[in-house]
KOLMIKE-539333 format. One record per residue: residue in three letters; z, x, y of N, C-alpha, C in turn. Coordinates in steps of 0.05 Angstrom, whole numbers. Atoms other than C-alpha are relative to their C-alpha. Layout:
% KOLMIKE-539333
 residuo    npz    npx    npy   capz   capx   capy    cpz    cpx    cpy
     ALA      Z      X      Y      Z      X      Y      Z      X      Y
...
END
This chain:
% KOLMIKE-539333
 residuo    npz    npx    npy   capz   capx   capy    cpz    cpx    cpy
     MET     18     20    -12   -402    949   1753    -16     12     24
     LEU     13    -11    -23   -417    988   1817    -22     20     -8
     PRO     22    -18      9   -456   1044   1780    -24    -16    -10
     LEU     22     16     10   -497    990   1746    -16    -13     23
     LEU     14     12    -23   -513    956   1812    -16     21     15
     ARG     15    -22    -13   -532   1023   1843    -25      7    -15
     HIS     24     -6     17   -578   1038   1784    -21    -22      2
     ALA     19     23     -2   -609    968   1789    -15      2     27
     ARG     13     -2    -26   -623    979   1863    -20     24      0
     TYR     18    -23      2   -654   1047   1847    -25     -7    -16
     VAL     23      8     16   -699   1017   1793    -19    -18     16
     LEU     17     19    -15   -723    961   1838    -14     14     23
     SER     13    -13    -22   -737   1008   1896    -21     20     -9
     GLU     18    -20     10   -773   1060   1854    -24    -12    -14
     ASN     22     13     15   -817   1011   1815     -8    -25     14
     PRO      8     24    -15   -855    962   1859     -7    -24    -19
     VAL      7     22     19   -880    923   1798     25    -15     -9
     THR    -25     12      8   -809    912   1774     12    -17     23
     GLY    -10     15    -24   -789    892   1845    -15    -26      4
     LEU     16     24     -2   -847    842   1846      9    -20    -21
     ALA     -8     18     22   -825    813   1779     27    -14      7
     PHE    -26     12     -7   -753    803   1803     -2    -18     24
     GLY      4     18    -22   -778    774   1868    -12    -27     -8
     LEU     12     25     10   -821    723   1831     21    -16    -15
     PHE    -21     14     15   -762    707   1785     19    -14     19
     ALA    -18     13    -20   -718    694   1846    -13    -25     12
     LEU     14     24    -11   -771    646   1874      1    -23    -21
     PHE     -1     21     20   -775    608   1808     28    -11     -4
     LEU    -28      9      2   -699    606   1804      7    -19     23
     ILE     -6     17    -23   -694    577   1874    -14    -27     -3
     ALA     15     25      4   -748    526   1858     13    -17    -22
     ALA    -13     16     21   -711    506   1794     26    -12      9
     LEU    -26     10     -9   -644    499   1829     -3    -21     22
     PHE      1     16    -24   -666    467   1894    -27    -16      3
     GLY     26     13     -2   -736    440   1879      1    -30      8
     PRO     -1     28     -7   -717    366   1880     10     -5     29
     LEU    -11      4    -27   -681    376   1947    -21      8     21
     ILE     19    -10    -21   -737    414   1983    -28    -11     -3
     ALA     27     11      3   -797    377   1955     -6    -20     22
     PRO      6     18    -22   -832    341   2012     -4    -29     -8
     TYR      4     27      9   -847    279   1970     14     -4    -27
     SER    -11      6     27   -818    245   1909    -22      7    -21
     PRO     21     -7     20   -854    272   1847    -11    -25    -15
     LEU      9     24     14   -860    201   1820    -12    -21     20
     GLN     10     19    -20   -882    168   1885    -30     -1      0
     SER     29      3      0   -953    141   1879     -9    -15     25
     ASN     13     12    -24  -1000    120   1935    -30     -1     -5
     ALA     28      3      7  -1067     92   1915    -19      7     22
     ALA     18     -6    -23  -1095    102   1985     -4     30      3
     MET      2    -29     -3  -1083    177   1979     -8     14    -26
     ALA      8    -11     26  -1110    187   1908    -22     20      2
     LEU     21    -21      2  -1151    249   1893     -8     12     26
     LYS      5    -14    -26  -1144    280   1962      2     30     -4
     PRO     -1    -29      3  -1159    355   1966     23     12     16
     PRO    -22    -13    -14  -1108    405   1992     -4     -2     30
     SER      0      4    -29  -1090    393   2065     27      8     11
     ALA    -26     -6    -13  -1034    404   2115     22    -19     -9
     ALA    -20     20      9  -1000    340   2091      7      4    -30
     HIS     -4     -4     29  -1009    355   2017    -12     28     -7
     TRP      9    -27      3  -1012    430   2005    -17      5    -25
     PHE     14     -3     25  -1036    425   1933    -18    -24     -6
     GLY     16     24      5  -1073    359   1942     16    -22    -14
     THR    -13     22     14  -1058    294   1906    -15     -6    -26
     ASP     13      6     25  -1072    269   1836    -12    -28      0
     GLN     14     26      2  -1106    206   1810     17    -24      8
     LEU    -18     22     -8  -1045    164   1827     10      4     29
     GLY     -9     -5    -28  -1036    193   1897     26     15      2
     ARG    -25    -16     -1   -975    235   1878     -5     28     11
     ASP      3    -27    -11   -964    300   1915      3     21    -21
     ILE      0    -20     22   -981    357   1868     20     22      6
     PHE    -19    -21     -7   -940    409   1906     29     -8     -7
     SER    -27     10      7   -877    366   1898      4     -1    -30
     ARG     -2      2     29   -891    355   1824      2     28    -12
     VAL     -2    -28     10   -903    430   1812     28     11      5
     LEU    -26    -11     -8   -839    447   1849     23    -12    -17
     VAL    -21     13     16   -796    396   1812     -2      7    -29
     ALA      4     -6     28   -827    413   1745     12     27     -8
     THR    -11    -26      6   -800    484   1751     27     -2    -14
     ARG    -27      3     13   -729    461   1733     -3     -8    -29
     LEU      2      9     27   -751    425   1670    -12     22    -18
     ASP     13    -21     16   -797    481   1645     19     24     -5
     LEU    -18    -23      3   -746    536   1658     24     -8    -17
     THR    -23      8     17   -690    495   1627     -7      0    -29
     ILE      9     -1     28   -730    486   1563     -2     29    -10
     ALA      4    -28      8   -748    560   1562     27     14     -3
     PHE    -26    -13      1   -677    585   1577     16    -10    -25
     ALA    -16     11     22   -644    538   1526    -11     10    -27
     SER     12     -8     26   -694    555   1470      4     30     -5
     VAL     -4    -29      3   -689    630   1483     28      7     -7
     ILE    -28     -5      6   -613    630   1483      6     -8    -28
     LEU     -5      9     27   -612    589   1419    -13     19    -20
     ALA     13    -18     18   -663    635   1386     14     27     -1
     PHE    -15    -25     -1   -624    696   1409     25     -1    -17
     PHE    -25      2     16   -558    673   1379     -6     -2    -30
     LEU      6      3     28   -590    652   1314    -13     25    -11
     GLY     15    -23     11   -639    710   1306     14     26      3
     ALA    -13    -26     -4   -599    768   1336     24      3    -18
     LEU    -24     -2     17   -535    753   1299     -7      3    -30
     SER      8     -2     28   -569    741   1232    -15     26     -6
     GLY     15    -25      3   -616    801   1242     18     24      0
     VAL    -19    -22      0   -559    848   1260     16      1    -26
     ALA    -15      1     25   -519    825   1199    -18      9    -23
     ALA     18     -8     22   -580    834   1154     -5     30      1
     GLY      4    -29     -2   -593    905   1180     24     16     -6
     TYR    -25    -15      3   -520    926   1178     11     -2    -28
     PHE    -12      3     27   -497    897   1112    -20      4    -22
     GLY     20     -2     21   -563    896   1074      5    -20    -23
     GLY     -6     17     23   -561    866   1004    -12    -28      2
     TRP      9     28      0   -566    791    996     -3    -11     28
     THR      3      9    -28   -556    780   1071    -28      8     10
     ASP     26     -9     -9   -618    821   1085    -23    -16    -14
     ARG     21     15     15   -658    785   1031     -3    -29     11
     VAL      1     28    -10   -639    715   1056    -13     -2     27
     VAL     11      0    -27   -654    730   1129    -29      8      0
     GLY     28     -9      2   -718    766   1111    -18    -22    -11
     ARG     16     22     11   -744    709   1068     -3    -23     19
     LEU      2     22    -20   -727    658   1121    -19      6     22
     ALA     19     -8    -21   -764    697   1174    -28      0    -10
     ASP     27      0     11   -823    707   1128    -11    -28     -4
     THR      9     27      4   -826    633   1112     -9    -12     26
     ILE      8     11    -26   -828    614   1186    -26     13      9
     MET     24    -14     -9   -880    668   1201    -25     -7    -17
     ALA     23      7     16   -924    642   1144    -16    -23     12
     PHE     14     22    -14   -942    582   1187    -11      9     26
     PRO      8     -4    -28   -984    584   1250     22    -12     18
     LEU    -25      8    -13   -926    581   1299     -3    -25     17
     PHE      3     24    -17   -954    530   1348     -3    -25    -17
     VAL      3     23     18   -974    485   1290     27     -8    -12
     LEU    -27      5     10   -904    492   1262     17    -15     21
     ALA    -14     14    -22   -875    472   1330    -10    -28      3
     MET     11     27     -1   -922    412   1331     12    -17    -22
     GLY    -11     15     22   -898    391   1263     30     -7      4
     ILE    -29      5     -4   -824    397   1281      4    -22     21
     VAL     -3     20    -21   -832    358   1346    -10    -28     -9
     ALA     11     25     10   -875    305   1312     20    -13    -20
     ALA    -19     11     20   -822    297   1257     26    -10     14
     LEU    -26      7    -13   -761    296   1304     -4    -19     23
     GLY      5     16    -24   -793    261   1363     -3     17     25
     ASN      5    -17    -23   -818    287   1430     20     -4     22
     GLU    -21     -1    -20   -752    293   1465      4     29      8
     VAL     -4    -28    -10   -732    354   1506     16     16    -19
     ILE    -17    -16     19   -678    375   1457    -15      8    -24
     ASN     16     -8     24   -728    374   1400    -21     21      7
     ILE     18    -21     -8   -777    416   1440     15     27      1
     VAL    -17    -24      0   -720    466   1450      4     11    -28
     ILE     -5     -8     28   -704    467   1376    -25     11    -13
     ALA     25    -10     12   -777    475   1355     -7     27     12
     THR      6    -26    -12   -787    532   1405     19     22    -10
     ALA    -19    -20     11   -724    567   1381     -6      8    -28
     ILE      7     -5     28   -745    561   1308    -23     19     -2
     ILE     24    -18      2   -813    593   1319      5     27     11
     ASN     -6    -26    -11   -782    649   1359     22     15    -16
     PHE    -21    -12     16   -727    662   1308     -8     26    -14
     PRO      7    -25     14   -766    714   1267     -3     24     18
     LEU      3    -22    -19   -780    756   1329     26     14      5
     TYR    -26    -11     -5   -707    765   1344     12     12    -26
     ALA    -12     -9     25   -685    772   1271    -12     27     -9
     ARG     13    -25      9   -736    827   1256      7     23     18
     VAL     -7    -21    -19   -722    867   1319     29      8     -4
     ALA    -29     -6      3   -646    862   1310      5     13    -27
     ARG     -4    -12     26   -651    879   1236     -8     30      0
     ALA     10    -28     -1   -692    942   1249     19     18     16
     GLU    -18    -16    -17   -646    966   1305     27      4    -13
     ALA    -26     -3     14   -582    953   1265     -2     18    -24
     ASN      4    -17     23   -611    987   1204      0     29      8
     VAL      0    -27    -10   -622   1050   1245     27      9      8
     ARG    -26     -7    -12   -553   1049   1277     24     -2    -19
     ARG    -24      5     17   -508   1030   1218     13     25    -10
     ASP    -11    -26      9   -499   1103   1198      2     20     23
     ALA     -2    -18    -23   -497   1131   1268     28     11      4
     GLY    -26    -12     -3   -440   1176   1290     20    -18     13
     PHE    -20     17    -14   -408   1126   1337      9    -23    -18
     VAL     -8     21     19   -408   1074   1281     20     11    -20
     GLU    -19    -13     18   -374   1122   1233     26      5     14
     ALA    -24     -5    -15   -324   1140   1287     16    -26      3
     ALA    -14     26     -3   -308   1066   1297     13     -8    -26
     ARG    -12      6     26   -297   1057   1222     25     17     -5
     LEU    -22    -18      5   -252   1118   1218     24     -7     18
     SER    -22      8    -18   -211   1090   1276     15    -25    -10
     GLY    -14     23     12   -191   1031   1232    -12    -27      6
     ASN     13     25     -6   -240    978   1257    -12    -12    -25
     GLY     13     14     22   -263    926   1207    -30     -1      4
     GLU     29      1     -1   -337    917   1191    -10    -20     21
     THR      9     20    -19   -343    853   1232      4     10     29
     ARG     -5    -11    -27   -311    887   1293    -20     22      7
     VAL     19    -21     -4   -356    947   1285    -28    -12      7
     LEU     26     13     -4   -417    902   1280     -2    -13     28
     LEU      1     15    -26   -400    858   1341      8     17     24
     GLY    -10    -15    -22   -365    910   1383    -15     26      6
     HIS     13    -26     -4   -408    972   1372    -30     -1     -5
     VAL     29      0      7   -475    958   1338    -15    -20     19
     LEU     14     20    -16   -494    893   1375     -3      8     29
     PRO      4     -8    -28   -480    920   1446    -21     22      3
     ASN     19    -22     -2   -524    981   1431    -28     -9     -4
     ILE     27      9      3   -584    939   1413     -7    -21     22
     MET      5     20    -21   -577    893   1474    -23      7     18
     PRO     23     -6    -18   -627    931   1518    -27     -9    -11
     ILE     25      9     12   -685    919   1470      0    -30     -4
     MET     -1     29      4   -661    848   1457     -5    -14     27
     MET      5     12    -26   -662    834   1532    -30      1      6
     VAL     29     -1     -4   -734    857   1534    -13    -23    -17
     GLN     11     21     18   -749    810   1475      5    -27     12
     MET     -6     25    -12   -714    753   1511    -18     -6     24
     SER     17      4    -22   -755    763   1573    -29     -7     -9
     LEU     27      6     10   -820    764   1534     -2    -28    -13
     THR      1     27     13   -803    702   1493      5    -22     20
     MET     -1     20    -21   -786    666   1558    -28     -9      7
     GLY     28      7     -5   -860    669   1573    -12    -16    -23
     TYR     10     15     23   -877    646   1502     11    -28      0
     ALA    -13     26      0   -827    589   1508    -12    -19     21
     ILE     12     16    -21   -857    565   1573    -28     -9     -9
     LEU     27      7     10   -927    567   1543      1    -20    -23
     ASN     -2     19     23   -904    531   1480      7    -28     10
     ALA     -8     26    -11   -870    475   1520    -24    -13     14
     ALA     23     10    -14   -932    468   1564    -22     -8    -19
     GLY     21      6     19   -978    469   1504      6    -26    -15
     LEU     -7     25     13   -939    414   1469     -4    -24     18
     SER      4     22    -19   -940    372   1532    -30     -5      4
     PHE     29      3     -5  -1015    385   1540    -13    -18    -22
     ILE     12     16     21  -1031    354   1472     15    -26     -5
     GLY    -13     25      2   -982    297   1482     25     -1    -18
     LEU    -24     -1     17   -924    321   1438     24     11     14
     GLY    -22    -11    -15   -880    348   1493     14    -20     18
     VAL    -13     18    -19   -848    318   1554    -19    -24      6
     ARG     16     24     -3   -871    247   1566     -5     -5     30
     PRO      5      9    -27   -906    223   1629     18    -24      6
     PRO     11    -13    -25   -892    207   1685     16     24      9
     ASP    -16    -22     -9   -842    264   1686    -18     24      8
     ALA     16    -23    -10   -867    325   1724      5     24    -18
     GLU     -1    -23     18   -883    382   1676    -27     14      1
     TRP     25    -15     -4   -935    437   1682    -21     -7    -20
     GLY     20      6     20   -969    423   1616    -13    -27      3
     ILE     10     27     -5   -975    349   1630    -20     -1     23
     MET     16      0    -24  -1004    363   1699    -27     13     -6
     VAL     26    -13      7  -1057    411   1671    -17    -19    -18
     ALA     14     19     17  -1075    359   1618    -13    -23     16
     GLU     10     21    -17  -1083    305   1670    -23     10     18
     GLY     21    -11    -17  -1124    350   1715    -25      8    -15
     ALA     24     -8     15  -1171    371   1659    -21    -22     -1
     ASN     19     22      1  -1202    302   1660    -16     -3     26
     PHE     13      3    -26  -1223    311   1733    -15     25      9
     ILE     13    -25     -8  -1252    381   1733    -30     -4      4
     GLN     29      4     -2  -1323    359   1720     -9    -16     24
     SER      7     17    -23  -1321    308   1776      7     13     26
     GLY     -4    -15    -25  -1299    361   1826     28      2     10
     GLU    -28     -1     -9  -1224    350   1833     15     22    -14
     TRP    -10    -24     13  -1207    421   1813     29      5      5
     TRP    -27     -7     -8  -1140    424   1848     22    -12    -18
     ILE    -20     14     16  -1105    376   1801     10     18    -23
     ALA     -7    -18     22  -1107    427   1743      6     28      9
     LEU     -2    -28     -9  -1112    491   1783     28      8      7
     PHE    -26     -8    -11  -1045    493   1818     22      0    -21
     PRO    -20     -2     22  -1001    474   1758     -6     22    -20
     GLY      8    -22     18  -1041    522   1714      6     27     12
     ALA     -5    -25    -13  -1035    578   1765     30      6      0
     THR    -30     -4      1   -959    567   1769      9      7    -27
     LEU     -7     -7     27   -954    568   1694     -7     29     -7
     MET      9    -28      4   -994    633   1691     18     19     14
     LEU    -17    -18    -16   -951    664   1746     28      2    -13
     ALA    -26     -1     13   -887    646   1709      0     18    -25
     VAL      2    -17     24   -910    678   1644     -4     29      8
     PHE      4    -27    -11   -934    739   1683     26     12      9
     CYS    -26     -9    -11   -866    744   1717     18      9    -23
     PHE    -19     -6     22   -826    743   1652    -10     23    -17
     ASN     10    -23     14   -872    792   1618      7     27     14
     LEU     -7    -23    -15   -861    842   1674     30      5      2
     LEU    -29     -2     -3   -787    827   1678     14     15    -22
     GLY    -12    -13     23   -773    854   1609      4     30      3
     ASP     -1    -29     -3   -788    927   1625     22      7     21
     GLY    -21     -6    -21   -744    924   1688     28     -5    -11
     LEU    -26      5     12   -686    894   1649      8     22    -18
     ARG     -6    -22     17   -691    949   1598      8     25     15
     ASP     -7    -24    -16   -690   1003   1651     27     -3     13
     ILE    -26      4    -13   -629    971   1684     23      0    -20
     ILE    -22      4     19   -588    955   1622      4     24    -18
     ASP     -2    -22     20   -603   1014   1576     17     23     12
     PRO    -17    -21    -11   -547   1065   1586    -14     27      1
     ARG     14    -25      0   -595   1122   1569    -17      4     25
     MET     16     -2    -24   -636   1106   1631     17      7     24
     ARG    -17     -6    -23   -575   1118   1676     10     28     -1
     THR     -9    -28      2   -564   1190   1654    -19     18     14
END
């Protein structure tokens, strides 16, 4: 553990971009954990007298058409958006990585079934598929998580299959077999841990996709329901006021959304450098 921590500190100190990504991630994590506690106003508190006020000392990001504080809503929305993204990515990882590793390691009918399933999902425009799933199941948070996990399944399955296919005849795998380990134990104990670095990069990248997908569904009315604070809903509400000059309603939630996706895209490379054992030699 200590060598890993020392290597992580070295990576963060030597790569300013990676350090910036981890710093942004820490800020988003703090906002997700403590946002409702540190928000200056209730995200649902409306005040008609303060409607459509520009950014000021009292309201850093201004107010929306109902007089709600946009900064408080952006802060509180972080928890919901990151929860959806984390849950969908973890679900997609378990489904895609395990099935992809099994397909690449065992081959045969396992490979054919997983490959055809991934091809079937990829045959649809992914956002349109997510729209159809949520429309069929209902626009609840759990259904948004399921839809996002399904459209990300092929990404994990294909990467895991390719990596397992390369490693199934590697020397350390043969050594594990000769030591008396069963195929399942070799798969889970030796092959899967060795593909984790690239899978961690994939998880970081799909975090950004998951956030965009959840925000996109909310933007078109199939995601989180108003009046809950969510970045996509806030951008959709602000889009109606851009032409009349109230630019801040859409700008700040949209900029936060962009910053979150930017953060997770940069985070992947740093995670690979920290976790990959070959980077520590």
